[in-house]
C-alpha positions as CSV (number, residue, x, y, z in Angstrom):
1,M,-14.2,13.1,14.1
2,R,-15.8,15.9,16.0
3,F,-17.9,13.8,18.4
4,I,-17.8,10.1,19.2
5,D,-21.6,10.1,19.1
6,E,-21.4,10.5,15.4
7,F,-20.1,7.0,15.1
8,R,-22.7,5.6,17.5
9,N,-25.7,7.1,15.8
10,A,-28.5,4.5,15.9
11,E,-30.4,6.0,12.9
12,L,-27.3,5.9,10.7
13,A,-26.5,2.4,11.9
14,R,-30.0,1.3,10.8
15,V,-29.4,2.7,7.3
16,V,-26.1,0.8,7.0
17,I,-27.5,-2.4,8.4
18,D,-30.4,-2.2,6.0
19,R,-28.0,-1.8,3.1
20,I,-26.1,-4.8,4.2
21,H,-29.3,-6.9,4.4
22,R,-30.4,-5.8,0.9
23,R,-27.1,-6.2,-0.8
24,S,-25.9,-9.5,0.8
25,K,-27.1,-12.5,-1.3
26,R,-24.5,-15.2,-0.8
27,H,-22.8,-16.6,2.3
28,I,-19.5,-15.0,3.1
29,R,-17.0,-15.3,5.9
30,L,-15.3,-12.2,7.2
31,M,-12.5,-12.1,9.7
32,E,-11.8,-9.1,11.9
33,F,-8.1,-9.3,12.6
34,C,-7.8,-6.8,15.5
35,G,-8.9,-7.6,19.0
36,G,-10.2,-4.0,19.3
37,H,-12.7,-4.8,16.5
38,T,-13.7,-8.0,18.3
39,V,-14.6,-5.9,21.4
40,T,-16.7,-3.5,19.3
41,I,-18.5,-6.3,17.5
42,L,-19.4,-8.1,20.7
43,K,-20.0,-5.1,22.9
44,H,-22.5,-3.6,20.4
45,G,-24.1,-6.8,19.3
46,I,-23.0,-6.3,15.7
47,R,-23.1,-10.0,14.8
48,Q,-26.8,-10.2,15.8
49,L,-27.6,-7.3,13.5
50,L,-26.1,-8.9,10.4
51,P,-27.9,-11.1,8.0
52,P,-27.3,-14.9,8.2
53,T,-25.3,-14.6,4.9
54,V,-22.5,-12.8,6.8
55,E,-20.4,-14.9,9.1
56,M,-17.9,-13.2,11.4
57,L,-14.7,-14.8,12.7
58,S,-12.1,-13.4,15.1
59,G,-8.4,-13.4,14.2
60,P,-5.0,-13.2,15.8
61,G,-4.9,-9.4,16.3
62,C,-4.2,-9.3,20.1
63,P,-0.5,-8.8,20.6
64,V,-0.5,-10.1,24.2
65,C,-2.5,-13.2,23.1
66,V,-0.2,-14.2,20.3
67,T,3.0,-14.0,22.4
68,A,4.2,-17.5,22.7
69,N,4.9,-19.0,26.1
70,A,8.6,-19.4,25.1
71,D,8.9,-15.7,24.8
72,L,6.8,-15.0,28.0
73,D,9.1,-17.3,29.9
74,K,12.1,-15.2,28.8
75,A,10.6,-12.0,30.2
76,I,9.8,-13.8,33.5
77,A,13.3,-15.3,33.7
78,L,14.8,-11.8,33.2
79,A,12.6,-10.4,36.0
80,R,14.2,-12.9,38.3
81,E,17.7,-11.7,37.5
82,P,19.4,-9.8,40.3
83,G,19.6,-6.0,39.7
84,V,17.2,-6.1,36.8
85,I,14.1,-3.8,36.6
86,I,11.4,-4.9,34.2
87,A,9.3,-2.2,32.6
88,T,6.1,-3.4,30.9
89,F,2.7,-2.4,29.8
90,G,0.1,-3.4,32.4
91,D,-1.7,-6.0,30.3
92,M,1.4,-8.2,30.4
93,L,1.4,-8.6,34.2
94,K,-1.2,-11.4,34.5
95,V,-0.4,-13.3,31.3
96,P,0.6,-16.8,32.4
97,G,3.8,-18.3,31.1
98,S,4.8,-22.0,31.5
99,Y,5.3,-21.7,35.2
100,S,4.6,-18.2,36.4
101,S,3.7,-14.7,35.4
102,L,5.3,-11.2,35.8
103,Q,2.6,-10.5,38.4
104,K,3.6,-13.6,40.5
105,V,7.3,-13.0,40.3
106,R,6.7,-9.3,41.3
107,A,4.8,-10.6,44.4
108,D,7.9,-12.8,45.1
109,G,10.1,-9.7,45.1
110,A,11.1,-9.1,41.5
111,D,11.2,-5.4,40.5
112,V,8.5,-5.3,37.8
113,R,7.0,-1.8,37.0
114,V,4.0,-0.9,34.9
115,V,4.7,2.0,32.5
116,Y,2.5,3.8,30.1
117,S,5.2,4.6,27.5
118,T,8.8,4.0,26.7
119,L,9.5,7.5,28.0
120,D,8.6,6.2,31.5
121,A,11.0,3.3,31.0
122,L,13.8,5.6,29.9
123,Q,13.2,7.8,33.0
124,I,13.5,4.7,35.2
125,A,16.9,3.9,33.6
126,R,18.1,7.5,34.1
127,E,17.1,7.3,37.8
128,N,18.7,3.9,38.4
129,P,22.0,4.0,36.5
130,E,23.5,1.1,38.5
131,R,20.7,-1.3,37.5
132,A,19.6,-2.8,34.2
133,V,16.2,-1.6,32.9
134,V,14.5,-4.0,30.4
135,F,11.5,-2.8,28.5
136,I,9.3,-5.7,27.3
137,G,8.6,-4.9,23.7
138,I,5.1,-6.2,23.0
139,G,2.9,-5.1,20.2
140,F,2.4,-4.8,16.5
141,E,3.5,-2.1,14.1
142,T,1.5,0.3,16.2
143,T,3.9,0.3,19.2
144,A,7.2,-0.5,17.4
145,P,8.0,3.1,16.3
146,T,7.8,4.4,19.9
147,I,10.1,1.7,21.1
148,A,12.5,2.4,18.3
149,A,12.4,6.1,19.3
150,S,13.4,5.1,22.8
151,V,16.4,3.2,21.6
152,L,17.5,6.2,19.6
153,Q,17.0,8.5,22.6
154,A,19.0,6.2,24.8
155,E,21.8,6.2,22.4
156,E,21.8,9.9,22.0
157,E,21.9,10.4,25.8
158,G,24.4,7.7,26.3
159,I,22.1,5.7,28.6
160,K,23.9,2.4,28.9
161,N,21.6,0.5,31.2
162,Y,18.5,0.5,29.0
163,Y,17.5,-2.7,27.1
164,V,14.6,-4.0,25.0
165,L,13.3,-7.5,24.9
166,S,11.7,-7.4,21.4
167,M,8.7,-9.6,21.0
168,H,7.1,-7.4,18.3
169,K,4.9,-8.9,15.6
170,L,4.2,-7.8,12.0
171,C,0.6,-8.3,10.9
172,P,0.6,-8.8,7.0
173,P,3.0,-11.8,7.2
174,V,0.8,-13.7,9.6
175,I,-2.3,-13.1,7.5
176,K,-0.4,-14.5,4.6
177,A,0.5,-17.5,6.7
178,L,-3.1,-18.1,7.7
179,L,-4.3,-17.9,4.1
180,N,-1.5,-20.2,3.0
181,S,-2.5,-22.8,5.6
182,G,-6.0,-23.2,4.1
183,E,-7.3,-24.0,7.5
184,V,-9.9,-21.3,7.5
185,R,-11.8,-20.2,4.3
186,L,-12.1,-16.4,4.2
187,D,-13.8,-14.1,1.8
188,G,-13.0,-10.8,3.4
189,L,-10.8,-9.1,6.0
190,I,-11.5,-6.2,8.3
191,C,-8.0,-4.8,8.5
192,P,-6.7,-3.3,11.7
193,G,-7.0,0.5,11.9
194,H,-4.2,1.3,14.4
195,V,-1.7,-0.9,12.6
196,S,-2.7,0.6,9.2
197,A,-2.3,4.1,10.6
198,I,1.4,3.2,10.7
199,I,1.9,1.0,7.7
200,G,-0.9,2.3,5.5
201,S,-3.4,0.3,3.5
202,R,-1.1,-0.7,0.7
203,P,0.6,-3.6,2.5
204,W,-2.7,-5.5,2.5
205,G,-2.8,-5.5,-1.3
206,F,-1.4,-9.0,-1.5
207,A,-4.6,-10.4,0.1
208,A,-6.8,-9.0,-2.7
209,R,-4.3,-9.5,-5.5
210,D,-3.0,-13.0,-4.7
211,Y,-5.9,-14.6,-2.7
212,G,-9.0,-12.8,-3.9
213,I,-9.7,-11.5,-0.3
214,A,-11.8,-8.3,0.0
215,C,-10.1,-5.9,2.4
216,V,-11.3,-2.8,4.2
217,V,-9.4,-0.9,6.9
218,S,-11.7,-0.1,9.7
219,G,-11.9,2.2,12.7
220,F,-13.2,1.0,16.1
221,E,-16.6,2.6,16.6
222,P,-19.8,0.6,15.7
223,L,-20.5,2.6,12.6
224,D,-16.9,2.1,11.5
225,V,-17.3,-1.6,11.6
226,L,-20.7,-1.7,10.1
227,Q,-19.5,0.5,7.2
228,S,-16.6,-1.8,6.7
229,V,-18.9,-4.8,6.5
230,A,-21.1,-3.0,4.0
231,M,-18.1,-2.2,1.8
232,L,-16.8,-5.8,2.0
233,V,-20.3,-7.1,1.1
234,E,-20.4,-4.7,-1.9
235,Q,-16.9,-5.8,-3.1
236,L,-17.8,-9.5,-2.8
237,E,-21.2,-9.2,-4.5
238,K,-19.6,-7.4,-7.4
239,G,-16.8,-10.0,-7.5
240,E,-14.2,-7.1,-7.2
241,P,-11.9,-7.8,-4.2
242,K,-9.6,-4.8,-3.4
243,V,-8.3,-2.8,-0.5
244,E,-10.4,0.1,0.7
245,I,-10.2,2.5,3.7
246,A,-13.3,3.1,5.9
247,Y,-11.1,4.9,8.5
248,R,-9.7,7.9,6.5
249,R,-9.7,10.1,9.6
250,G,-6.8,7.9,10.9
251,V,-5.3,6.0,7.9
252,R,-3.7,7.0,4.6
253,P,-2.7,4.6,1.8
254,E,1.0,5.3,2.5
255,G,0.7,5.3,6.3
256,N,2.8,7.3,8.7
257,L,6.1,7.7,6.9
258,R,8.0,9.1,9.9
259,A,6.9,6.2,12.1
260,Q,8.0,3.8,9.4
261,E,11.3,5.5,9.2
262,L,11.9,5.2,12.9
263,M,10.9,1.5,13.0
264,N,13.0,0.6,10.0
265,A,16.0,2.5,11.3
266,V,16.2,0.5,14.6
267,F,14.5,-2.8,13.7
268,E,14.7,-5.4,10.9
269,P,12.3,-8.2,10.1
270,S,13.0,-11.6,11.7
271,P,11.2,-14.9,12.3
272,A,8.6,-14.7,15.1
273,N,6.8,-17.4,17.2
274,W,3.1,-16.9,17.2
275,R,0.9,-18.7,19.7
276,G,-1.1,-21.4,18.0
277,I,0.5,-20.6,14.6
278,G,4.1,-21.3,15.1
279,V,7.2,-19.6,13.7
280,V,6.3,-17.3,10.8
281,P,9.2,-15.9,8.7
282,E,9.7,-12.2,8.6
283,S,6.9,-11.6,11.0
284,G,8.9,-10.3,13.9
285,L,11.3,-7.4,14.6
286,R,14.8,-7.6,16.0
287,L,17.2,-4.8,16.7
288,R,19.6,-4.1,13.9
289,K,23.3,-4.8,14.3
290,E,24.2,-1.3,15.2
291,Y,21.7,-1.3,18.1
292,Q,22.3,-4.8,19.4
293,R,23.8,-3.5,22.6
294,F,20.2,-2.6,23.6
295,D,19.0,-6.2,22.9
296,A,18.2,-7.8,26.2
297,E,18.2,-11.3,24.7
298,L,21.8,-10.8,23.5
299,S,23.0,-9.0,26.6
300,F,21.7,-11.4,29.3
301,D,22.2,-15.1,29.8
302,I,18.5,-16.1,29.8
303,D,17.5,-19.6,30.9
304,P,13.7,-19.8,31.0
305,G,13.6,-23.7,31.1
306,P,11.4,-25.9,29.0
307,T,8.2,-24.5,27.6
308,L,4.8,-25.9,28.8
309,E,1.4,-25.0,27.4
310,P,-1.7,-24.7,29.6
311,K,-3.6,-27.9,29.6
312,G,-7.0,-27.7,27.9
313,C,-6.6,-24.1,26.7
314,L,-7.8,-23.5,23.2
315,C,-6.3,-20.0,22.8
316,G,-4.1,-21.1,19.9
317,D,-7.1,-22.4,18.0
318,I,-9.2,-19.3,18.8
319,L,-6.4,-17.1,17.4
320,R,-6.4,-19.0,14.1
321,G,-10.2,-18.6,13.8
322,V,-10.9,-22.4,13.9
323,K,-12.5,-22.3,17.4
324,T,-14.4,-19.8,19.4
325,P,-14.1,-19.3,23.2
326,I,-17.4,-21.1,23.8
327,D,-15.8,-24.3,22.3
328,C,-13.3,-24.3,25.3
329,E,-14.4,-26.4,28.3
330,L,-12.4,-24.0,30.6
331,F,-14.2,-20.8,29.4
332,G,-16.0,-19.0,32.2
333,D,-15.4,-21.8,34.7
334,A,-11.8,-22.7,35.3
335,C,-10.7,-19.7,33.1
336,T,-12.0,-16.2,34.0
337,P,-10.4,-12.7,33.8
338,E,-9.6,-12.9,37.5
339,H,-8.0,-16.4,37.1
340,P,-7.0,-16.7,33.5
341,V,-5.6,-20.0,32.2
342,G,-4.6,-18.5,28.8
343,P,-3.7,-15.1,27.5
344,C,-6.9,-14.7,25.5
345,M,-8.7,-14.2,28.8
346,V,-6.2,-11.7,30.1
347,S,-5.9,-8.9,27.6
348,S,-8.8,-6.5,27.2
349,E,-8.5,-7.3,23.4
350,G,-8.5,-11.0,23.9
351,S,-11.4,-12.9,22.3
352,C,-12.1,-14.9,25.5
353,A,-12.2,-11.8,27.6
354,S,-14.5,-10.1,25.1
355,Y,-16.9,-13.1,25.0
356,Y,-16.8,-13.2,28.8
357,H,-17.7,-9.5,29.3
358,Y,-20.1,-9.0,26.3
359,G,-21.7,-12.3,25.5
360,T,-21.1,-15.4,23.4
361,L,-23.5,-15.0,20.5
């Protein structure tokens, strides 16, 4: 990509939209997995540009949103521990757990610091050798390699006060879980570009092979998404579901092999608890045995208390694609980005925040 304007060219967009309208003959349901795609679709009015035969649903591709309250409560409980420094990405601060949030406990005196990378967290650990530094490991396959690299760096340097609370999620297993549930009928999937930059396009092959779901890996600009929809329509009209890449400037079929190597060296698959979906086997990442001394959950006696869910919040249903934010009675009234009830209104990639900022159609 030379210039971002190339992927926001109105004339080119009209060509692709016209092709979608001409080619789409039967009703299809497509799900964009990634919250970044949801933002693009709503911000640029893409749903309104598509023919009535193409229905778009939003999926569970927001790592902050899918983090269960039980896991959030662990992070908040750790922040309250004496001598502990919490290092976290900024979008975790306002996410409400059962009783509080990292932002609230920081206001009460907990040492919670926003970092932009694991390198920042390691530096905090170097500068505070007498205190435990816990990095909150949130994210999909996109962020896991960088966190794995930080563990390897900490081991190499002999940094003994650095820990990771791993709440990572793996995307293909949860898509399989959604398809197995039969709760939402899908014909096509817009696969996440950033995740696929790490894992490649091949891990999505099960969806086409076993479920007949058309798959296209998409970038995040308007023309990326429109081109992906056009490719999905073409596959489905031909009756030939497969996996294609519409984001070749960022994704290769085999993915980033070095990143995969790092991730697999430090982490191993484990069950993970997804908000609104439940525990999905092999959909999380935990530290391998040889790196368990960096595991915050094993190194600290964490007592978060019983888990509570926010009353009236439909975030779980929205993440499964069975509801939209406008179905929620709290949306835009009791629940806003300034005063979020659920995490889908907190993250910039959350469906509720996207609907709030860019419209509800």
